[in-house]
C-alpha positions, 0 to 999 in steps of 0.5 A: 764244628757245631756252628757248621750245622743246624740239625743232625742228619740220619745216615741210612747206612752202617758203612765205615767209609761213609761215616768217616766222610761225614765225620771228616766234613764236620757233619753231625749225624746218627747212623741207622742201617736201612732195611731194604731188599736191595736184590729185589729192587735191582731185579725189578729194575732189570735192564735199567742203567746202573746209575739209575739203579744206584739212585733208586737204591739210595732213595729206597734207603733214605725213605726206609728210615723214620726220623724227625730230620733229614735222612741220607741214603747212599749206594754204590754199584760197580760195572765191568764189561757191561756186567753189574757186580754186587758185594761178594757173597763169599771169599770164593766169589770175591776171588772170581770178581777180582779175576774178572776185573783183572786188566779191565776198567771198572765203572763205579756209580755212587748215588745219594738221596735225601728224605724228609718225612719219608718223602725223597727231596733230592737225589744225586749221583756221580761215577768214577772209572778205575783201571784194574791192573793185571792181577796174579792168582798169588796177589788175589790170594794174598790180598784176600788173606789180608782183606777178607772179610772186611771187603765182603761189605764193599762193592768192587771188593776193595777199600780204596783207603786201604790195600784196595788201592793196590788193585788199580793202575789209574783212577779217573773221578772224584775221591769221594765218589770212589769212597762210596758217596758223591759228598760234594753234591750231598753237602750242597743239597744239605745246605739247600735243605737248611741242614748245614749253614750256607 
């Protein structure tokens, strides 16, 4: 796989799904979580579109990590009925989120950004629409018994690559976007930056 890349990139995230996407795509990287006040930035952007907020958070993460090469930041936001949702702070809040999502359409915004020397050189984003089926209390409790605390790190309270797929009736959108990063856009941007062979 080394022939596909010219240099290693730094992923400004410890997200298992984002790491898995890059590994599967043959992109060599090093993961370093970014120290960003996500809630503070969201508060500053109150009233902005969710896609803009996701892009700003991805860019902030990319810019926050010091590295010799290219830094990749990424972020996802969930919107249901005009309300924005962050990662659940507790199991009780996760259950509240799932009750609210039940029978509704979830819009998932995923964004990514590349930084060089602390300067943003590229930003991209995409969205997917996921129709949540009617969820019973019994299902929600059993689901959280199986998936908590792993889904505490997941906006939308699900891992689509795991039991989280059982939340949905239908999904419209790119699978990588649902996993948390617009991967095809990211790969194209890395080729443009000369990080990946074109």
